N, C-alpha and C positions, 0 to 999 in steps of 0.2 A: 519387528517389521523391517524389511530390507529396503535400502535406498534404490536398488535396482528395480523395484516395483513401480517407481515413479519416473522411469526413463522412457524416452521415445526419440526417434530420429526425425529431425525436421530439415527439409531442404532449405539451404540458406536463403534462397530467393523469396521465401515466404516470410522472412523477417522484415516487417514494415520499417522503412527508413525515414519516411516523411508522413506527417499527418494528412489525412484526407480532408477535402473541403467540399461542402460545409461539414461541420463536426458530425452532424447526424446522418451523413451519407455512407457511413460504414455498414458492413453487413452484420447480421445478428443471427446467431444460432440459438434456437430455443430447445432446451432439454427438459423433458418432463420426467421427474423422478418416479412418479407413480406408474406411468405406462411404459417408460423407456423410449418414448417417441422422440425423434429428433427432427426439427423443422428448420428450414433455411429461409430467413427473412431479411429485411433491411431494418436498420436501427429505428427508422421512423415508424415502423410497425410496433414498436415496443409497447405503446400505450394500449394496444388491442388486448394485451394480457393483464392489464391493471383494472381494478374495480373501484368504483366510488367508495371512499372510506379507507382504502389502502393508504399507507404512509411510506413514502420513499425517504430513506435516510442516507445522507451524503456526508462525506468528510470535507470540511471547508478549509483545510490547511492550504498554505501557499508554499511553493518551493522557493527557497532562498537562492540567490546567485552565489552559491557557497563554494564554488571551485576557484581557488586563488593560486596564482603562480608566483614563484619566488626564486631567490638565489641563496644558496648556502654560503656560510662564511668562507668556505674553501673555494667558492667561485662556481660550483656546479649548480645546474638547474634542478628545481624541485617543484612540487605542488602539494597543496593540502585541500582536502574536502572537509568542510565544517560539518560535524554531525550533531553535536549537542553542546549548548552553552552551559558552562558550569559556574561562571561568575562573570562580571562585566568584562574581564580581560582573559578569561581562561575558557578553553574549548576542548572537547573531545573531537579528534579529527582522524581521518585516514590520510597517510602521507604517501607520496609517490616520489621515489628517488633513492639513491644508495646511501648507506651509512647514516641513517637518521635515527639517532638514539638519544637517550637522556643526556642533556648537556649540549646537544647540537643546537646551533643558532642559525637563523636565516632572516632575510628581509623579504617583504612583500612588494612585488613589482608595482610601480606606479604610485607608491606611497612612501612615507618616511617611517612606517611601522616595522619594527623588528620583532622577533619571537624566539623563544627557547623551548625546547622539549623538556618537560619536567617529569613525565612518567611514561613508561613503555608498557603497553598492554599486549593482548594477543594479536598476531598477524601484523598488519600495518596500522593498527590503532595506536594513537599516542594522545597524551594530554599536552597541550601547548599553551604557554602564557605569552600573550602579545604585549607589546609596550604601550598600546593604547587600544580602546575598544574597536575591534575590527569590523563590527556590524555597521559602523557609521560610514564605511567606505565600500561596502559590498556592491552597491549599485553603480559605483564608479569603476571598479577594477575586477569584480567577480563575474564569473560565467555561470549560467544555469547548468547544473550537472546532468548530462544525459547518460543513459545506460551505455556500457561499453560496446554493446552490439549495434548501436546506432552510429553510423560512420559519416553521415551527412550533417552539415551545419544547419542549425535551425534559424531561419531568417527572422522569425518573430518569436521571442522568448515567451510571449503570452500564450502561444500554442501549446506550451507544456505546463499551462495552468488551467484548472477548471474555471468555468465562467463564474462560479459562485465562491471561488477561493477568497478567504478573508484574513486568516491569521498565519503570519509567517513563521516558519520553523522546520520545514521538511527538507530532507536531502534528496527527495525524489517525489514525483507527482503521484497522487492516487488515480492511476490512469484509467480505471473504469469510468470515471466521471468526465473524461475528456470528450466523450461522445455527445454530451448534452449541449444543445444550443438553446438560445432564448426561445426559439419557436417551440421546441419540445417542452420546455418548462411551462410556458404559457398554456400550451395545449393540455398539459397534465393538470394544471389548476382548473381549467375549464371542464375537465372530466370528473372533478370532485376528488382528485388524488392529492393528498397532503404532501408537503415537503418539509423535512426537518434536518437540522444540522448537528453533527458532532464533530470533534476535532481529534485527530491523531497525527502527530508529526512523524513522518516516515524517517527511519534511521538506518542503522548499520545493516540490518538483515537484508535490505534490498540489494546490498553489494556483497554479502557474504555467502558463498556457496556452502551447501551441505557436503561435508567431506568425511562423514562417518557412515559405515554400511548399515548399522543399526540406528534407525532414525530417532529412536527414543534417547540416544546418547547425544544428539545434536544440542549444542549450546545456543539458545536463542537469546538475543539481547532485548532489553526493555525499550519501550518507546513511550513518550509522554502522550497521554490521552485524557480527554475530559468529556463528560456529558453533563450539561447544566441541569438544575432542578426543573426548570420550565420545559426543557426538551424531553427529559425523562417522563414528565407528566403527560405531555402530548403524545408521546410514543405509546405509553401504556394505555392512555384513554382510547387511542385509535384501535389498539389490539382488543381491548375489552368491549369495544363497540362492534366488533366483528371484522375489522380490517386486518390486512396482512402487513407485517413488517418486511419491507423490501430494502435490502442493504445494497448500496452501490459500492462495490469494491471490497477487497479482502481487508483493507484497513478499517472500513466501517463495520464489517463483521467482527473483527477483533475487538473493536471498541464496544459494540453492543453486547457481545458475549461476556466481556469483562464486567459490564454493568449487571448482567443477569446472574453471573456467578457471585458477585458481591451481594445481590439481593437474596440469593439462595443460602447466604451465610458462610460462603467460602472465604476465608481470610488468608492473609499472607500471600506467598508466591503462588502464581497460577501456572507455573512452568509445567506441572504434571497433570493439568486439568483433564487431559484426554483419558486419563486412567481412572477418573472419578466415576462412581456409580451414577446412573441417570436419575435415580430417585423416583418418587411417585408422580410428581407433577411434570408433564412434558413442557410446560411453559412457565417461565419466571418473569415477573416484571423487571424492567430495567431500572437500576438504581443509579442516581446521580453520583459521580465521582470525579476526582482529579488526581491522577497518579501515574506512575510509570508502570505500564503493564508488560508482563513477561509471558502472557498467554501464548501457548504453543498448541496449535490445532492440527491434528493429523487423524487418520481413520481410527474410529473408536470414540471420538469426541461426541458428546451429546449436546446438540444445539438447543439452547433454552430460549432464545429470543428471535432469531432470524427465520422467516418463513420462505423468502425468495431471495436469491442472490444474483446480482448482475456483475459480471467480471469480464476480464480479457482472457486471452490464451497465454498461459504462463510457461516459463522455462522448464526444461526437464530437470528432475532432481531438486526442485525448489520447494521451499516451505509453502509457497502459494499454491502450487499444484497439489501438495498434500492436503491443504485446507479444502479446496474444491472437491477433492476425492473423498474427504470426510463427509462433505455435505451431500454429494450426489451418488457416492459409491464408486469404488475403484473401477469396476467393470464398465459402468456406464460412461465414466469420464474417459477411460481408455478408448472406448468405441467412438465417443464424440470427437476426440482429438484425431483419431484415424480418419474419420469422415471429414473433419475440417481440412486436413492435409490433402485428402483426395479431391476436395472441392476448392482448393487453392484459397483458403481463408488467409488473411493477413494476421501475423502473430506478434505478440509482445506489446510494448507500450503504445505504439502508434497503430496497432492492429485492430482487428474486428472484435466484436463483443459476443458474450455468451450469457443468455438468461436461463437460470436454473430454477424451474418451478417446483 
């Protein structure tokens, strides 16, 4: 399968630079997989498509203020983006700056913390050992990492957090959840729709483009995720009672489908799960787990858990666009994106939403 199949041209003015207020004031495109129908709504209309007994599953991760600025021992400026904590003083990071290799040292601006690069990975990924635990100073000197296509400063960092975020660890926000306001969640509960939480800490692949023409050859990195035993039970009970599992965002999809694959008896790496046979049962219960998941979802993947997906509009040639194409079909997503551009939808992290039924 070719990377060019997931490309499209987006006018730059459609890339949302600021969040809309209130959160639920964004637009909503509703895409029906069965009929191919596309509707144009407001996000506040979302609950018209939910039924009592459905369960909405969200990712409750919080974005760390993980972008740190520093100075190399040679005097040059540099920066690091914390991706994954490996030990109290050791992190996997992305580095920005020249000549940052194993043995390079630098200091973190605004602190007395120094650091040394101890391992060099692919691209700009490095392993860095700090002289003291750096997570203790993040809220004093760190910035919330915004995607590179957002050029305006965010006045309120909480606008890049979901209102239900709880557990710190992400390098980026699960942006489909940014549309939810307290009003929407209260209304949802009043309509008999359940809310459940899973956690996936968004990592490197948010920032790593796909650079191979055959998408099967793309190296996807793992992200830490968990579904508790209680959450798995409530999700499965809702499904068995006739409700639908509605996943908010691609990170939630990745987490739920990891749990379903483990329930189906798939062990080890999930990297090539898109090539697995569907099997006899179209649905598998979600299994509780805590692990690094390397699940890579592209067309051909058999969804075992998720019935409905709420997502944003994603970058061309991205693994996220591949995932929604796997869920709704390439032709339908291609048509939906063309219509979104024609209708001047806002794209990417601060953009509008798509509900795929």
